[in-house]
All heavy atoms as TSV, in Angstrom:
chain	resi	resn	atom	element	x	y	z
A	1	MET	N	N	13.244	9.766	-26.721
A	1	MET	CA	C	14.398	9.976	-25.866
A	1	MET	C	C	14.027	10.778	-24.622
A	1	MET	O	O	14.517	10.509	-23.547
A	1	MET	CB	C	15.484	10.689	-26.684
A	1	MET	CG	C	16.803	10.752	-25.996
A	1	MET	SD	S	17.470	9.100	-25.824
A	1	MET	CE	C	19.097	9.435	-25.362
A	2	LYS	N	N	13.148	11.756	-24.804
A	2	LYS	CA	C	12.730	12.591	-23.680
A	2	LYS	C	C	11.965	11.745	-22.638
A	2	LYS	O	O	12.149	11.920	-21.440
A	2	LYS	CB	C	11.867	13.730	-24.195
A	2	LYS	CG	C	11.634	14.829	-23.205
A	2	LYS	CD	C	10.921	15.980	-23.856
A	2	LYS	CE	C	10.824	17.153	-22.925
A	2	LYS	NZ	N	10.150	18.287	-23.532
A	3	ARG	N	N	11.126	10.822	-23.113
A	3	ARG	CA	C	10.379	9.952	-22.202
A	3	ARG	C	C	11.308	9.040	-21.416
A	3	ARG	O	O	11.081	8.782	-20.247
A	3	ARG	CB	C	9.383	9.093	-22.980
A	3	ARG	CG	C	8.132	9.780	-23.352
A	3	ARG	CD	C	7.192	8.796	-23.974
A	3	ARG	NE	N	5.882	9.373	-24.135
A	3	ARG	CZ	C	4.884	8.759	-24.712
A	3	ARG	NH1	N	5.043	7.553	-25.210
A	3	ARG	NH2	N	3.720	9.345	-24.814
A	4	LEU	N	N	12.346	8.543	-22.072
A	4	LEU	CA	C	13.297	7.656	-21.411
A	4	LEU	C	C	14.034	8.390	-20.291
A	4	LEU	O	O	14.216	7.845	-19.205
A	4	LEU	CB	C	14.295	7.098	-22.432
A	4	LEU	CG	C	15.303	6.090	-21.888
A	4	LEU	CD1	C	14.581	4.883	-21.298
A	4	LEU	CD2	C	16.245	5.654	-22.990
A	5	LYS	N	N	14.424	9.638	-20.537
A	5	LYS	CA	C	15.096	10.431	-19.498
A	5	LYS	C	C	14.158	10.699	-18.322
A	5	LYS	O	O	14.554	10.623	-17.163
A	5	LYS	CB	C	15.608	11.745	-20.076
A	5	LYS	CG	C	16.829	11.602	-20.935
A	5	LYS	CD	C	17.325	12.964	-21.392
A	5	LYS	CE	C	18.553	12.831	-22.268
A	5	LYS	NZ	N	19.044	14.135	-22.710
A	6	LEU	N	N	12.907	10.994	-18.631
A	6	LEU	CA	C	11.931	11.230	-17.575
A	6	LEU	C	C	11.714	9.971	-16.755
A	6	LEU	O	O	11.700	10.008	-15.519
A	6	LEU	CB	C	10.603	11.705	-18.184
A	6	LEU	CG	C	9.455	11.921	-17.205
A	6	LEU	CD1	C	9.800	13.012	-16.199
A	6	LEU	CD2	C	8.178	12.259	-17.945
A	7	PHE	N	N	11.563	8.840	-17.430
A	7	PHE	CA	C	11.364	7.568	-16.741
A	7	PHE	C	C	12.567	7.228	-15.862
A	7	PHE	O	O	12.417	6.836	-14.710
A	7	PHE	CB	C	11.113	6.442	-17.755
A	7	PHE	CG	C	10.941	5.102	-17.125
A	7	PHE	CD1	C	9.780	4.787	-16.444
A	7	PHE	CD2	C	11.949	4.158	-17.203
A	7	PHE	CE1	C	9.618	3.550	-15.844
A	7	PHE	CE2	C	11.802	2.917	-16.602
A	7	PHE	CZ	C	10.626	2.613	-15.928
A	8	ALA	N	N	13.770	7.397	-16.389
A	8	ALA	CA	C	14.984	7.109	-15.625
A	8	ALA	C	C	15.086	8.025	-14.405
A	8	ALA	O	O	15.481	7.592	-13.315
A	8	ALA	CB	C	16.213	7.267	-16.511
A	9	GLY	N	N	14.702	9.275	-14.559
A	9	GLY	CA	C	14.720	10.206	-13.427
A	9	GLY	C	C	13.726	9.825	-12.350
A	9	GLY	O	O	14.022	9.896	-11.157
A	10	LEU	N	N	12.543	9.393	-12.749
A	10	LEU	CA	C	11.534	8.968	-11.768
A	10	LEU	C	C	11.956	7.708	-11.038
A	10	LEU	O	O	11.755	7.577	-9.828
A	10	LEU	CB	C	10.185	8.758	-12.465
A	10	LEU	CG	C	9.509	10.027	-12.971
A	10	LEU	CD1	C	8.261	9.671	-13.775
A	10	LEU	CD2	C	9.157	10.944	-11.823
A	11	VAL	N	N	12.542	6.760	-11.749
A	11	VAL	CA	C	13.026	5.538	-11.111
A	11	VAL	C	C	14.149	5.860	-10.131
A	11	VAL	O	O	14.185	5.338	-9.017
A	11	VAL	CB	C	13.485	4.511	-12.181
A	11	VAL	CG1	C	14.219	3.346	-11.533
A	11	VAL	CG2	C	12.299	4.010	-12.977
A	12	ALA	N	N	15.060	6.744	-10.513
A	12	ALA	CA	C	16.143	7.147	-9.611
A	12	ALA	C	C	15.588	7.814	-8.355
A	12	ALA	O	O	16.041	7.552	-7.243
A	12	ALA	CB	C	17.109	8.083	-10.338
A	13	ALA	N	N	14.588	8.660	-8.515
A	13	ALA	CA	C	13.972	9.325	-7.357
A	13	ALA	C	C	13.307	8.307	-6.443
A	13	ALA	O	O	13.357	8.434	-5.216
A	13	ALA	CB	C	12.965	10.364	-7.833
A	14	LEU	N	N	12.708	7.290	-7.015
A	14	LEU	CA	C	12.080	6.246	-6.209
A	14	LEU	C	C	13.105	5.508	-5.362
A	14	LEU	O	O	12.897	5.271	-4.179
A	14	LEU	CB	C	11.338	5.257	-7.118
A	14	LEU	CG	C	10.704	4.058	-6.427
A	14	LEU	CD1	C	9.567	4.525	-5.526
A	14	LEU	CD2	C	10.202	3.064	-7.447
A	15	PHE	N	N	14.243	5.165	-5.957
A	15	PHE	CA	C	15.282	4.457	-5.213
A	15	PHE	C	C	15.917	5.320	-4.137
A	15	PHE	O	O	16.349	4.826	-3.109
A	15	PHE	CB	C	16.350	3.921	-6.164
A	15	PHE	CG	C	15.935	2.668	-6.878
A	15	PHE	CD1	C	15.733	2.678	-8.245
A	15	PHE	CD2	C	15.714	1.491	-6.183
A	15	PHE	CE1	C	15.342	1.531	-8.910
A	15	PHE	CE2	C	15.315	0.343	-6.838
A	15	PHE	CZ	C	15.133	0.352	-8.198
A	16	VAL	N	N	15.970	6.610	-4.344
A	16	VAL	CA	C	16.560	7.507	-3.353
A	16	VAL	C	C	15.621	7.698	-2.168
A	16	VAL	O	O	16.051	7.710	-1.018
A	16	VAL	CB	C	16.911	8.870	-3.991
A	16	VAL	CG1	C	17.262	9.897	-2.945
A	16	VAL	CG2	C	18.054	8.694	-4.977
A	17	THR	N	N	14.328	7.831	-2.418
A	17	THR	CA	C	13.383	8.122	-1.337
A	17	THR	C	C	12.821	6.881	-0.660
A	17	THR	O	O	12.322	6.969	0.456
A	17	THR	CB	C	12.202	8.964	-1.859
A	17	THR	OG1	O	11.560	8.251	-2.905
A	17	THR	CG2	C	12.675	10.315	-2.350
A	18	ALA	N	N	12.882	5.724	-1.262
A	18	ALA	CA	C	12.285	4.511	-0.686
A	18	ALA	C	C	12.874	4.142	0.681
A	18	ALA	O	O	12.122	3.855	1.605
A	18	ALA	CB	C	12.395	3.351	-1.669
A	19	PRO	N	N	14.200	4.131	0.874
A	19	PRO	CA	C	14.722	3.772	2.202
A	19	PRO	C	C	14.293	4.752	3.299
A	19	PRO	O	O	14.042	4.351	4.425
A	19	PRO	CB	C	16.234	3.813	2.012
A	19	PRO	CG	C	16.453	3.654	0.565
A	19	PRO	CD	C	15.261	4.287	-0.099
A	20	VAL	N	N	14.199	6.019	2.985
A	20	VAL	CA	C	13.789	7.020	3.972
A	20	VAL	C	C	12.331	6.796	4.372
A	20	VAL	O	O	11.971	6.836	5.543
A	20	VAL	CB	C	13.994	8.442	3.416
A	20	VAL	CG1	C	13.434	9.480	4.370
A	20	VAL	CG2	C	15.461	8.685	3.146
A	21	ALA	N	N	11.490	6.542	3.398
A	21	ALA	CA	C	10.067	6.361	3.660
A	21	ALA	C	C	9.799	5.094	4.466
A	21	ALA	O	O	8.955	5.083	5.347
A	21	ALA	CB	C	9.292	6.326	2.345
A	22	THR	N	N	10.517	4.004	4.202
A	22	THR	CA	C	10.261	2.765	4.925
A	22	THR	C	C	10.746	2.860	6.358
A	22	THR	O	O	10.159	2.277	7.254
A	22	THR	CB	C	10.925	1.564	4.229
A	22	THR	OG1	O	12.320	1.817	4.104
A	22	THR	CG2	C	10.314	1.308	2.884
A	23	ASP	N	N	11.822	3.595	6.619
A	23	ASP	CA	C	12.322	3.730	7.973
A	23	ASP	C	C	11.345	4.515	8.845
A	23	ASP	O	O	11.241	4.274	10.031
A	23	ASP	CB	C	13.680	4.436	7.960
A	23	ASP	CG	C	14.342	4.416	9.324
A	23	ASP	OD1	O	14.327	3.347	9.955
A	23	ASP	OD2	O	14.847	5.456	9.750
A	24	ALA	N	N	10.626	5.438	8.275
A	24	ALA	CA	C	9.695	6.264	9.027
A	24	ALA	C	C	8.379	5.555	9.314
A	24	ALA	O	O	7.558	6.064	10.063
A	24	ALA	CB	C	9.412	7.554	8.272
A	25	GLN	N	N	8.156	4.390	8.757
A	25	GLN	CA	C	6.883	3.706	8.899
A	25	GLN	C	C	6.908	2.565	9.905
A	25	GLN	O	O	6.154	1.619	9.789
A	25	GLN	CB	C	6.442	3.161	7.529
A	25	GLN	CG	C	6.248	4.242	6.494
A	25	GLN	CD	C	5.215	5.268	6.911
A	25	GLN	OE1	O	4.185	4.925	7.456
A	25	GLN	NE2	N	5.481	6.524	6.659
A	26	ARG	N	N	7.769	2.620	10.882
A	26	ARG	CA	C	7.791	1.578	11.909
A	26	ARG	C	C	6.522	1.666	12.740
A	26	ARG	O	O	6.104	2.733	13.145
A	26	ARG	CB	C	9.007	1.725	12.797
A	26	ARG	CG	C	10.278	1.448	12.046
A	26	ARG	CD	C	11.442	1.422	12.959
A	26	ARG	NE	N	12.653	1.227	12.167
A	26	ARG	CZ	C	13.850	1.486	12.599
A	26	ARG	NH1	N	14.025	1.956	13.812
A	26	ARG	NH2	N	14.886	1.287	11.836
A	27	GLN	N	N	5.934	0.523	12.990
A	27	GLN	CA	C	4.664	0.487	13.703
A	27	GLN	C	C	4.882	0.703	15.199
A	27	GLN	O	O	5.785	0.125	15.793
A	27	GLN	CB	C	3.994	-0.863	13.464
A	27	GLN	CG	C	2.626	-0.961	14.071
A	27	GLN	CD	C	1.942	-2.280	13.743
A	27	GLN	OE1	O	2.524	-3.124	13.076
A	27	GLN	NE2	N	0.743	-2.448	14.206
A	28	PHE	N	N	4.046	1.525	15.794
A	28	PHE	CA	C	4.105	1.766	17.231
A	28	PHE	C	C	3.431	0.616	17.967
A	28	PHE	O	O	2.339	0.193	17.609
A	28	PHE	CB	C	3.401	3.089	17.586
A	28	PHE	CG	C	3.332	3.333	19.062
A	28	PHE	CD1	C	4.436	3.777	19.754
A	28	PHE	CD2	C	2.163	3.095	19.764
A	28	PHE	CE1	C	4.382	4.002	21.120
A	28	PHE	CE2	C	2.094	3.315	21.127
A	28	PHE	CZ	C	3.211	3.771	21.801
A	29	VAL	N	N	4.099	0.096	18.988
A	29	VAL	CA	C	3.548	-0.981	19.807
A	29	VAL	C	C	3.489	-0.481	21.242
A	29	VAL	O	O	4.510	-0.080	21.805
A	29	VAL	CB	C	4.432	-2.242	19.728
A	29	VAL	CG1	C	3.865	-3.342	20.609
A	29	VAL	CG2	C	4.564	-2.717	18.287
A	30	ALA	N	N	2.314	-0.485	21.818
A	30	ALA	CA	C	2.156	-0.018	23.197
A	30	ALA	C	C	2.613	-1.089	24.178
A	30	ALA	O	O	2.355	-2.275	23.993
A	30	ALA	CB	C	0.699	0.332	23.458
A	31	SER	N	N	3.303	-0.671	25.217
A	31	SER	CA	C	3.765	-1.580	26.262
A	31	SER	C	C	2.742	-1.636	27.383
A	31	SER	O	O	1.891	-0.762	27.513
A	31	SER	CB	C	5.096	-1.087	26.826
A	31	SER	OG	O	6.050	-0.913	25.826
A	32	ASP	N	N	2.861	-2.674	28.204
A	32	ASP	CA	C	2.022	-2.748	29.397
A	32	ASP	C	C	2.498	-1.708	30.409
A	32	ASP	O	O	3.629	-1.231	30.344
A	32	ASP	CB	C	2.098	-4.136	30.026
A	32	ASP	CG	C	1.421	-5.198	29.171
A	32	ASP	OD1	O	0.533	-4.839	28.369
A	32	ASP	OD2	O	1.778	-6.386	29.299
A	33	ALA	N	N	1.640	-1.379	31.351
A	33	ALA	CA	C	1.989	-0.407	32.387
A	33	ALA	C	C	3.004	-1.019	33.353
A	33	ALA	O	O	2.976	-2.228	33.613
A	33	ALA	CB	C	0.740	0.011	33.149
A	34	PRO	N	N	3.911	-0.191	33.880
A	34	PRO	CA	C	4.854	-0.717	34.875
A	34	PRO	C	C	4.133	-1.064	36.173
A	34	PRO	O	O	3.078	-0.518	36.477
A	34	PRO	CB	C	5.838	0.430	35.078
A	34	PRO	CG	C	5.140	1.647	34.589
A	34	PRO	CD	C	4.136	1.198	33.571
A	35	THR	N	N	4.712	-1.995	36.907
A	35	THR	CA	C	4.130	-2.371	38.201
A	35	THR	C	C	5.137	-2.042	39.291
A	35	THR	O	O	6.305	-2.424	39.202
A	35	THR	CB	C	3.802	-3.879	38.250
A	35	THR	OG1	O	4.981	-4.620	37.944
A	35	THR	CG2	C	2.709	-4.230	37.264
A	36	GLY	N	N	4.695	-1.331	40.279
A	36	GLY	CA	C	5.587	-0.934	41.364
A	36	GLY	C	C	6.710	-0.065	40.846
A	36	GLY	O	O	6.479	0.990	40.262
A	37	ASP	N	N	7.952	-0.519	41.021
A	37	ASP	CA	C	9.106	0.261	40.553
A	37	ASP	C	C	9.868	-0.446	39.438
A	37	ASP	O	O	11.048	-0.194	39.220
A	37	ASP	CB	C	10.041	0.575	41.725
A	37	ASP	CG	C	10.575	-0.684	42.395
A	37	ASP	OD1	O	10.043	-1.777	42.110
A	37	ASP	OD2	O	11.521	-0.573	43.191
A	38	THR	N	N	9.193	-1.353	38.715
A	38	THR	CA	C	9.854	-2.063	37.611
A	38	THR	C	C	9.094	-1.841	36.303
A	38	THR	O	O	7.877	-1.651	36.300
A	38	THR	CB	C	9.922	-3.580	37.876
A	38	THR	OG1	O	8.598	-4.082	38.049
A	38	THR	CG2	C	10.727	-3.888	39.122
A	39	TRP	N	N	9.831	-1.871	35.200
A	39	TRP	CA	C	9.225	-1.755	33.880
A	39	TRP	C	C	8.501	-3.042	33.535
A	39	TRP	O	O	8.845	-4.120	34.023
A	39	TRP	CB	C	10.285	-1.480	32.821
A	39	TRP	CG	C	10.955	-0.148	32.971
A	39	TRP	CD1	C	12.183	0.092	33.488
A	39	TRP	CD2	C	10.402	1.120	32.622
A	39	TRP	NE1	N	12.451	1.438	33.482
A	39	TRP	CE2	C	11.378	2.088	32.949
A	39	TRP	CE3	C	9.202	1.538	32.066
A	39	TRP	CZ2	C	11.175	3.444	32.723
A	39	TRP	CZ3	C	9.003	2.890	31.840
A	39	TRP	CH2	C	9.976	3.820	32.175
A	40	ALA	N	N	7.518	-2.947	32.683
A	40	ALA	CA	C	6.811	-4.138	32.214
A	40	ALA	C	C	7.761	-5.004	31.389
A	40	ALA	O	O	8.720	-4.515	30.790
A	40	ALA	CB	C	5.604	-3.735	31.373
A	41	ALA	N	N	7.494	-6.311	31.359
A	41	ALA	CA	C	8.359	-7.249	30.638
A	41	ALA	C	C	8.390	-6.952	29.137
A	41	ALA	O	O	9.387	-7.210	28.468
A	41	ALA	CB	C	7.899	-8.670	30.890
A	42	ASN	N	N	7.310	-6.424	28.600
A	42	ASN	CA	C	7.255	-6.170	27.152
A	42	ASN	C	C	7.433	-4.686	26.812
A	42	ASN	O	O	6.907	-4.214	25.826
A	42	ASN	CB	C	5.928	-6.680	26.581
A	42	ASN	CG	C	4.742	-5.853	27.043
A	42	ASN	OD1	O	4.819	-5.133	28.027
A	42	ASN	ND2	N	3.641	-5.967	26.336
A	43	THR	N	N	8.219	-3.962	27.625
A	43	THR	CA	C	8.444	-2.544	27.378
A	43	THR	C	C	9.208	-2.351	26.075
A	43	THR	O	O	10.215	-3.004	25.833
A	43	THR	CB	C	9.235	-1.910	28.536
A	43	THR	OG1	O	8.456	-2.037	29.725
A	43	THR	CG2	C	9.525	-0.444	28.276
A	44	HIS	N	N	8.706	-1.475	25.220
A	44	HIS	CA	C	9.353	-1.140	23.945
A	44	HIS	C	C	9.934	0.263	24.060
A	44	HIS	O	O	9.292	1.165	24.597
A	44	HIS	CB	C	8.341	-1.171	22.791
A	44	HIS	CG	C	7.728	-2.509	22.585
A	44	HIS	ND1	N	8.332	-3.502	21.856
A	44	HIS	CD2	C	6.572	-3.038	23.043
A	44	HIS	CE1	C	7.570	-4.572	21.850
A	44	HIS	NE2	N	6.492	-4.318	22.570
A	45	TRP	N	N	11.137	0.445	23.539
A	45	TRP	CA	C	11.801	1.739	23.591
A	45	TRP	C	C	11.916	2.299	22.185
A	45	TRP	O	O	12.186	1.571	21.233
A	45	TRP	CB	C	13.200	1.594	24.208
A	45	TRP	CG	C	13.136	1.114	25.614
A	45	TRP	CD1	C	13.219	-0.175	26.041
A	45	TRP	CD2	C	12.920	1.901	26.777
A	45	TRP	NE1	N	13.092	-0.236	27.400
A	45	TRP	CE2	C	12.903	1.023	27.886
A	45	TRP	CE3	C	12.749	3.260	27.008
A	45	TRP	CZ2	C	12.728	1.470	29.183
A	45	TRP	CZ3	C	12.573	3.703	28.312
A	45	TRP	CH2	C	12.566	2.810	29.372
A	46	TYR	N	N	11.713	3.593	22.056
A	46	TYR	CA	C	11.782	4.279	20.765
A	46	TYR	C	C	12.719	5.459	20.870
A	46	TYR	O	O	12.746	6.145	21.883
A	46	TYR	CB	C	10.386	4.774	20.335
A	46	TYR	CG	C	9.418	3.642	20.134
A	46	TYR	CD1	C	8.608	3.200	21.174
A	46	TYR	CD2	C	9.325	3.004	18.911
A	46	TYR	CE1	C	7.732	2.151	20.985
A	46	TYR	CE2	C	8.450	1.952	18.713
A	46	TYR	CZ	C	7.650	1.536	19.758
A	46	TYR	OH	O	6.798	0.497	19.574
A	47	GLN	N	N	13.484	5.686	19.818
A	47	GLN	CA	C	14.371	6.854	19.765
A	47	GLN	C	C	13.760	7.871	18.815
A	47	GLN	O	O	13.398	7.535	17.702
A	47	GLN	CB	C	15.744	6.452	19.260
A	47	GLN	CG	C	16.710	7.609	19.202
A	47	GLN	CD	C	18.079	7.184	18.712
A	47	GLN	OE1	O	18.270	6.103	18.188
A	47	GLN	NE2	N	19.042	8.059	18.884
A	48	MET	N	N	13.649	9.099	19.279
A	48	MET	CA	C	13.099	10.170	18.452
A	48	MET	C	C	14.198	11.175	18.170
A	48	MET	O	O	14.989	11.503	19.048
A	48	MET	CB	C	11.930	10.857	19.165
A	48	MET	CG	C	10.826	9.901	19.504
A	48	MET	SD	S	9.601	10.710	20.529
A	48	MET	CE	C	8.258	10.774	19.392
A	49	LYS	N	N	14.254	11.641	16.932
A	49	LYS	CA	C	15.251	12.630	16.541
A	49	LYS	C	C	14.539	13.845	15.962
A	49	LYS	O	O	13.546	13.713	15.273
A	49	LYS	CB	C	16.195	12.052	15.484
A	49	LYS	CG	C	17.036	10.919	15.989
A	49	LYS	CD	C	17.956	10.426	14.896
A	49	LYS	CE	C	18.787	9.265	15.365
A	49	LYS	NZ	N	19.673	8.769	14.301
A	50	MET	N	N	15.105	15.010	16.223
A	50	MET	CA	C	14.568	16.231	15.650
A	50	MET	C	C	14.923	16.268	14.172
A	50	MET	O	O	15.953	15.742	13.753
A	50	MET	CB	C	15.142	17.451	16.353
A	50	MET	CG	C	14.851	17.489	17.847
A	50	MET	SD	S	13.104	17.462	18.234
A	50	MET	CE	C	12.653	19.124	17.792
A	51	LYS	N	N	14.073	16.892	13.387
A	51	LYS	CA	C	14.268	16.928	11.940
A	51	LYS	C	C	15.600	17.550	11.536
A	51	LYS	O	O	16.270	17.068	10.646
A	51	LYS	CB	C	13.115	17.690	11.282
A	51	LYS	CG	C	13.157	17.678	9.789
A	51	LYS	CD	C	11.948	18.352	9.204
A	51	LYS	CE	C	11.992	18.317	7.680
A	51	LYS	NZ	N	10.813	18.898	7.098
A	52	ASN	N	N	16.018	18.596	12.209
A	52	ASN	CA	C	17.270	19.270	11.846
A	52	ASN	C	C	18.424	18.850	12.753
A	52	ASN	O	O	19.353	19.591	12.963
A	52	ASN	CB	C	17.118	20.786	11.808
A	52	ASN	CG	C	16.288	21.331	12.945
A	52	ASN	OD1	O	15.645	20.582	13.638
A	52	ASN	ND2	N	16.286	22.627	13.112
A	53	GLY	N	N	18.353	17.641	13.290
A	53	GLY	CA	C	19.475	17.081	14.039
A	53	GLY	C	C	19.630	17.543	15.467
A	53	GLY	O	O	20.551	17.139	16.140
A	54	GLY	N	N	18.743	18.374	15.961
A	54	GLY	CA	C	18.875	18.927	17.307
A	54	GLY	C	C	18.458	18.063	18.358
A	54	GLY	O	O	18.466	17.163	18.907
């Protein structure tokens, strides 16, 4: 019974942390340099957030 509770707790922890971990693993893609006063056609934008919401 003790093993079953431990196993269930580990599985629950996996389901709770899996979405957070996958969201943080987005691959960075470098864009081409801008030309003149325009952005490159393949410019990628990223949003960064502070850990404590600031």
